[in-house]
C-alpha positions in Angstrom: 9.9 -18.3 1.3 6.8 -17.4 3.9 9.4 -15.2 5.2 10.6 -13.7 2.6 6.7 -12.7 1.7 6.0 -11.9 4.7 9.0 -9.4 5.2 8.1 -7.5 1.3 4.5 -7.5 1.9 5.3 -5.4 5.2 7.2 -3.0 3.3 5.4 -2.8 0.3 1.9 -4.0 0.3 0.8 -3.1 4.2 2.7 0.1 4.3 2.3 1.6 7.9 2.1 5.3 6.4 0.6 4.1 2.7 -1.8 1.5 3.3 -2.9 2.4 7.0 -1.9 5.8 7.5 -0.6 5.3 10.5 2.0 7.4 12.8 0.6 10.2 10.7 2.0 12.7 13.0 5.6 11.8 13.3 5.7 11.5 9.5 4.5 14.9 8.3 6.1 16.9 11.7 9.8 14.8 11.1 9.8 14.8 7.7 11.3 18.6 6.6 15.2 17.4 6.9 16.7 14.0 5.4 18.9 13.8 8.3 15.8 13.6 11.4 13.9 11.4 9.2 16.7 9.2 9.3 17.5 9.3 12.6 13.6 8.8 13.5 12.6 6.4 10.7 15.9 4.1 12.6 14.2 4.7 15.7 11.3 2.8 14.5 13.0 0.2 13.0 14.6 -0.8 16.4 11.6 0.0 18.4 9.5 -2.5 16.0 11.7 -5.0 15.8 12.1 -5.1 19.6 8.4 -4.4 21.2 6.4 -6.8 18.0 8.1 -10.2 18.9 8.0 -9.3 23.1 4.5 -7.9 22.3 4.3 -11.8 20.2 5.6 -13.6 23.5 3.6 -11.9 25.9 0.5 -12.4 23.6 0.7 -16.4 23.3 1.9 -17.2 27.0 -0.1 -14.6 29.1 -2.9 -12.6 27.2 -4.7 -15.0 25.0 -7.4 -17.3 26.4 -5.9 -20.3 27.9 -2.1 -19.4 27.4 -1.6 -19.7 31.2 -1.9 -23.1 30.3 1.6 -23.8 31.3 1.3 -22.7 34.8 -0.5 -25.8 35.7 -5.2 -26.6 34.7 -6.2 -24.4 37.0 -4.9 -21.2 35.2 -5.9 -22.9 31.7 -9.7 -21.3 32.0 -8.0 -17.6 32.4 -8.8 -14.7 29.8 -6.2 -12.0 30.1 -6.7 -10.4 26.9 -8.4 -7.0 27.7 -5.1 -6.4 29.0 -3.4 -6.3 25.8 -3.5 -2.4 24.7 -2.2 -1.9 29.1 1.0 -4.6 28.1 1.5 -3.5 24.7 2.3 0.4 25.1 4.0 -0.9 28.3 6.0 -2.9 26.4 6.3 0.5 23.9 7.2 2.6 26.4 9.8 0.6 27.6 11.8 0.6 24.4 11.4 3.9 23.6 12.9 5.1 27.0 15.8 2.8 25.9 16.4 4.6 22.6 16.0 7.8 23.9 18.6 7.8 26.2 21.0 5.9 23.6 20.5 8.8 21.2 20.5 11.8 24.0 24.0 9.6 25.2 25.6 9.3 21.5 23.8 11.7 19.4 22.8 14.9 21.2 22.1 17.0 18.0 19.6 14.3 16.5 18.7 14.3 20.1 17.3 18.4 20.2 16.6 17.9 16.3 14.2 15.3 17.0 12.7 17.2 20.1 9.7 15.9 21.7 8.8 13.4 18.4 10.7 11.4 19.9 9.4 10.5 23.6 6.0 10.3 21.1 7.4 7.6 19.6 5.5 5.7 22.4 2.2 7.1 21.3 3.1 6.2 17.8 -0.1 4.9 16.4 2.6 2.6 14.2 4.2 1.0 16.4 1.0 -0.1 18.7 -0.3 -1.0 15.1 2.5 -3.0 14.4 1.8 -5.3 17.6 -2.0 -5.2 16.9 -1.9 -6.3 13.4 0.6 -9.3 14.8 -2.1 -9.8 17.2 -5.2 -10.0 15.1 -3.4 -11.6 11.7 -2.5 -14.4 14.2 1.3 -14.9 13.4 2.4 -18.2 14.0 5.5 -18.4 15.1 8.0 -15.6 17.4 10.2 -15.5 13.7 7.8 -14.5 11.7 6.8 -11.9 14.6 10.1 -10.7 14.6 9.9 -10.3 10.3 7.0 -8.7 10.6 8.5 -6.1 12.7 11.3 -5.6 11.0 9.4 -5.0 7.7 7.0 -2.7 9.4 9.9 -0.2 10.2 11.9 -0.4 7.2 8.3 0.5 5.6 7.9 3.0 8.0 11.7 4.3 7.1 11.5 4.1 3.5 8.3 6.0 3.5 9.7 9.2 5.9 12.4 9.2 4.6 11.0 9.6 0.5 8.7 12.0 1.7 11.7 14.2 3.4 14.0 14.5 0.2 10.5 15.4 -1.9 10.0 18.1 0.5 13.7 19.3 0.1 13.8 19.6 -3.6 10.6 21.1 -3.4 11.6 24.1 -1.6 12.9 25.3 -4.8 9.6 24.6 -6.8 7.2 26.9 -7.7 4.5 25.5 -5.8 1.3 27.5 -5.3 0.8 29.4 -2.5 -2.4 27.7 -1.2 -0.8 24.3 -1.3 2.6 25.5 0.2 3.4 23.3 3.3 1.1 20.4 4.6 -1.2 21.0 0.8 1.3 19.9 -1.2 2.6 17.0 1.4 -0.6 15.6 1.7 -1.2 15.7 -2.3 2.5 13.8 -2.8 1.7 11.4 -0.1 -1.7 10.7 -1.5 0.2 10.2 -4.6 2.6 7.8 -3.0 0.2 5.7 -1.7 -1.3 5.0 -4.9 2.2 3.9 -6.4 2.5 1.5 -3.2 -0.9 -0.1 -3.9 0.1 -1.1 -7.3 2.4 -3.7 -5.3 -0.6 -5.6 -4.3 -0.3 -7.3 -7.2 3.2 -8.5 -6.6 2.1 -11.6 -4.2 -1.8 -12.0 -4.9 -2.0 -11.1 -8.7 -1.2 -14.3 -10.1 -3.1 -16.7 -7.8 -6.3 -15.0 -8.5 -6.0 -15.6 -12.5 -4.5 -19.4 -12.3 -7.8 -19.3 -9.6 -10.1 -18.2 -11.6 -9.4 -19.6 -15.3 -10.8 -22.7 -14.7 -13.8 -21.6 -13.8 -14.1 -19.4 -17.0 -13.2 -22.1 -18.7 -15.9 -24.8 -17.4 -18.8 -22.3 -17.8 -18.0 -22.3 -21.8 -17.8 -25.6 -21.7 -20.7 -26.5 -20.3 -22.4 -22.9 -22.0 -21.8 -25.1 -25.4 -23.1 -27.9 -24.8 -25.7 -26.3 -23.8 -26.7 -25.2 -26.9 -25.7 -28.2 -29.2 -27.8 -30.4 -27.1 -30.4 -27.6 -27.9 -30.1 -27.7 -31.5 -29.8 -31.7 -31.7 -33.7 -31.4 -30.1 -34.6 -29.4 -32.7 -33.4 -31.5 -35.6 
């Protein structure tokens, strides 16, 4: 249940684009066609699926304070957390280079259509954000880190796929001249972000209601008792 909850939460509630607005450069630039959006989205899923668990291992066994205790008591006091950014970006750059080689080998047309934005995945803030969120939220296990990376990648993929499909349709619509291009794209992105905010109640709404109800009932009961006691004293 924990894995399933984290998976859907990372897709819908903590969506990289609509919740934190990360990776907007590639999201806006490569979303003019569905075909290129699918290719870049699949690459982002792969990179996040691999880099988040790898960076989790780096964080747990090398970077965290006391993580080097497995080397012996002399290393237990070492704190290499200041190297987090460098190590995370190095892992991401390695995986992006691997993706670039694979895409160029098996799909030259997609490689040419993505252009500079494929190698720029290495500095895509959504990719680095996945690893940093994993670290800050203290995800407990390697399995949860893998699920979080997969869910975050699918969330970004759905976002760019949706906006690409919409942008292909609005080419034939009568959009006002000042809003054509990025203007209407920003407006649609904001409306989609509001829609995704509604998913926040899936995992939190019921718990909050059950927690609040007993307190309200207790307050009402105590208030009624005080009124009865004051009435008796007056009599």
